[in-house]
C-alpha positions as CSV (number, residue, x, y, z in Angstrom):
1,M,-13.2,3.3,-2.9
2,K,-9.3,3.0,-3.4
3,T,-7.7,-0.4,-2.7
4,T,-3.9,-1.0,-1.5
5,R,-3.5,-3.4,-4.5
6,A,-4.9,-0.8,-6.7
7,H,-2.0,1.8,-6.4
8,R,1.2,1.4,-8.3
9,P,4.0,1.3,-6.3
10,A,6.5,4.2,-7.8
11,Q,10.7,3.0,-8.0
12,R,12.3,4.1,-5.3
13,P,16.2,4.6,-5.6
14,S,16.9,2.0,-3.1
15,G,15.0,-0.6,-5.1
16,N,12.5,-0.7,-2.7
17,R,8.7,0.3,-3.8
18,K,6.6,3.2,-2.6
19,V,3.3,1.4,-1.3
20,R,0.2,3.9,-0.2
21,F,-2.3,1.7,2.6
22,V,-5.8,3.3,3.2
23,L,-8.1,2.4,5.7
24,P,-11.0,4.0,4.6
25,F,-14.1,6.1,6.9
26,L,-13.0,4.8,10.1
27,D,-14.0,6.6,13.3
28,A,-10.8,6.4,14.8
29,R,-8.7,8.6,17.0
30,E,-5.5,6.7,16.3
31,V,-4.6,4.0,13.7
32,C,-1.4,2.6,12.7
33,L,0.1,0.2,10.2
34,V,1.4,-3.3,11.4
35,G,3.4,-5.9,9.3
36,S,5.9,-8.2,8.5
37,F,7.8,-5.0,7.0
38,N,7.7,-3.3,10.7
39,D,8.0,-6.4,12.9
40,W,4.5,-5.9,13.7
41,N,5.2,-2.8,15.9
42,P,2.0,-1.0,16.7
43,T,3.7,2.1,16.7
44,A,6.1,2.1,14.3
45,A,3.5,3.3,11.7
46,P,1.0,5.7,12.3
47,M,-1.4,6.7,9.6
48,T,-2.6,10.0,9.1
49,E,-6.4,11.2,8.6
50,V,-7.1,12.2,5.1
51,A,-10.2,12.8,3.5
52,E,-10.8,9.1,2.4
53,G,-10.2,8.1,5.9
54,W,-6.4,7.0,7.0
55,A,-3.5,6.9,4.9
56,L,0.6,6.3,4.9
57,E,3.0,5.3,2.2
58,L,5.8,3.2,2.8
59,D,8.9,2.2,0.7
60,L,8.6,-2.1,0.7
61,P,11.2,-4.3,-0.4
62,V,9.8,-6.7,-3.5
63,G,7.9,-9.5,-2.3
64,S,5.5,-10.6,-0.3
65,H,4.2,-8.8,2.9
66,E,1.6,-9.3,5.6
67,Y,0.1,-6.4,7.6
68,L,-3.2,-5.0,9.8
69,F,-4.3,-2.0,10.6
70,V,-4.5,-1.2,14.3
71,A,-7.1,0.7,15.0
72,D,-7.6,2.3,18.5
73,G,-6.0,-0.6,19.7
74,R,-8.0,-3.2,17.5
75,W,-6.5,-5.1,15.1
76,V,-8.1,-5.0,11.8
77,A,-7.6,-6.5,8.3
78,D,-8.2,-4.4,5.1
79,P,-11.7,-4.1,4.2
80,N,-10.5,-3.2,0.0
81,N,-8.0,-6.1,0.0
82,P,-10.0,-9.2,-0.5
83,V,-6.0,-11.4,-0.6
84,S,-5.2,-12.7,2.7
85,R,-3.3,-15.4,4.9
86,P,-4.4,-17.0,7.9
87,N,-2.4,-16.0,10.8
88,P,-1.6,-18.1,14.0
89,F,-4.9,-16.2,16.2
90,G,-7.6,-17.6,14.3
91,G,-8.1,-14.6,11.8
92,V,-6.9,-13.2,8.3
93,N,-3.7,-10.6,8.2
94,S,-3.9,-9.1,4.5
95,L,-1.9,-9.4,2.1
96,V,0.4,-7.0,-0.5
97,E,2.6,-8.3,-3.2
98,V,5.3,-5.6,-4.0
99,A,6.5,-6.2,-7.7
100,P,9.9,-5.6,-9.4
101,A,9.6,-2.5,-11.7
102,A,9.2,-3.7,-15.2
103,A,11.4,-2.6,-17.8
104,R,10.1,0.2,-20.1
105,A,11.0,1.0,-23.7
106,P,12.0,5.2,-23.6
107,R,9.0,6.9,-25.2
108,S,9.2,10.0,-27.1
109,R,6.1,12.4,-26.6
110,Q,5.5,15.8,-27.7
111,A,4.5,18.4,-24.6
112,G,0.8,18.3,-24.9
113,N,0.0,15.3,-26.8
114,P,-0.8,11.9,-24.4
115,N,-0.7,9.2,-27.6
116,P,2.8,8.4,-28.4
117,S,1.2,6.6,-31.2
118,S,-0.5,10.0,-33.5
119,Q,2.7,11.4,-33.5
120,S,4.1,12.4,-36.9
């Protein structure tokens, strides 16, 4: 199963990073993503039903972000993300860390050669 932390965010022109959230195989009619990035608004980020459950990609700024899923009105922590923080309501919020893009050295690659070190 996919986890939120396993998805590598892509660099965005605004400095934000694209993060994919997945809630697997939940029998629900409606699922939304709420968190510190959208003022915990339960209607701001509706998720789409996909083969692996429910999914949504968001552009998030670098830093720590707390979040939960709202499934048919029930607030649920991410079952695939063990990183969490206690919340003031006696539960926990899932936590995602969005890291800055790492500087990468340019690589020369020939088409069809996935291993640049084997080039002659």
